[in-house]
N, C-alpha and C positions, 0 to 999 in steps of 0.2 A: 749665566750658568748657575745651576744649583749643584752643590757638592755635598757629599756625606763622607764620613770617615770613621775609622775604628776608634773606639773609646774604651779605656780601662778604668775601673773604679774599685775601690776597696770598701767593703761593707763589714765593719768590725773585723773579725778574724777570717771571714771567708772572702775569697776573691770572686768578684762578679765581672764577667766579660760581656760587653755590649758590642755587637758586630753590625756594621752597616756596609752595604755595597755602594760604590760611587754611582751617583745618578747625575746625568748631565742633560739639561733641557735647552734646546736652541729655540729662540723666539719663532713663533709661527708654526711649530711642529705639534705642540700640544697645548691645551688650555688647562688641563688638570694633570697632576702627577702624584704618585704615592711612593713612599720609601719605607722600608722595613727596618726595625731595630730588633735584632735577634739576641735574646738574653740567655746567658749561661750562668748558673750558680745562684739563681734566685729561687728559693724553695717554694714559695707560694706566689707565683707570678700574677695570678688574677687579682690578688689584693695588693700587689706592689704598686708603688708610685713611679711612673716613668715620665720624665720631663723632656720637653722638646725646646731646643734653643736655635736661635739664628745668630750667626756671626757675620758682620759686615766689616770690611777693611776700615781701619782707623776708628772703630767704635768697639765698645765692650760687648760681650755676649748679651743677648736679650732673650729672656724666657718668653715663649709664646703661650704654652699651655702645659698642663700635666694631666695625666690620666691615672686615677686611682681605682678603687674597687667599683667598677661599673659606671664611673662618672668622669667627665672631662671638665676641668676648670681652666678658664682663660685668664691671662694676666691683664687683658684689655678686652672689654666686651665687643669692640669693633672687629676683633679677630674671629668672631663666631661664624661669619659668612665666608671667611677666607681659608681657615685651617680647621682640620678635624683629626681625630685620632681614635683608634680602636685596638683592642687586643684580640689575638687569635690563638687558640690552643694554649699550650703551656709555656710559650716563650717568645711569641712574636707580637710586637707592637707596631702598628702601621700609622704613619703620619701622612696626611693628604693636604695638598695645596691646590686651591681652586682659582680659576680666572688668572692664570699666570701672566705677569707682565714684567717689564724691565725693572720695576721697583722691588721685585722679589729676589733679585740677585743676592747671593750670599751662600754661606756654608750653614747647613742645617744638621744638627746632631742631637742624639738622645743622651740622657743621663739618668742615673738611678741613685736614690738614697731614701732612707726612712725620714719621715717628718718627726 
């Protein structure tokens, strides 16, 4: 199963709230899924850096990618065919996983901070 959850982060003096709905995928039902990260409190969302992580039990969080002003950067080039991300409007960042299989099990979540 893939799960998402609510995340809170502080950015200097202002509070930033990142909201995610729980997404659960059962094998065989879908091959691709997308999840949204809805940001509140980021003044210029299109230039903000949103990071996507995967957490697997008994291992530390692993960053998959981040999306900045119009570009996605991957922590591992092998992720390019598996994961993607885009921004919509003033506060929604979408993360997509393709060709879902049992190796994709984990908790996926977004994060935000300035570089």
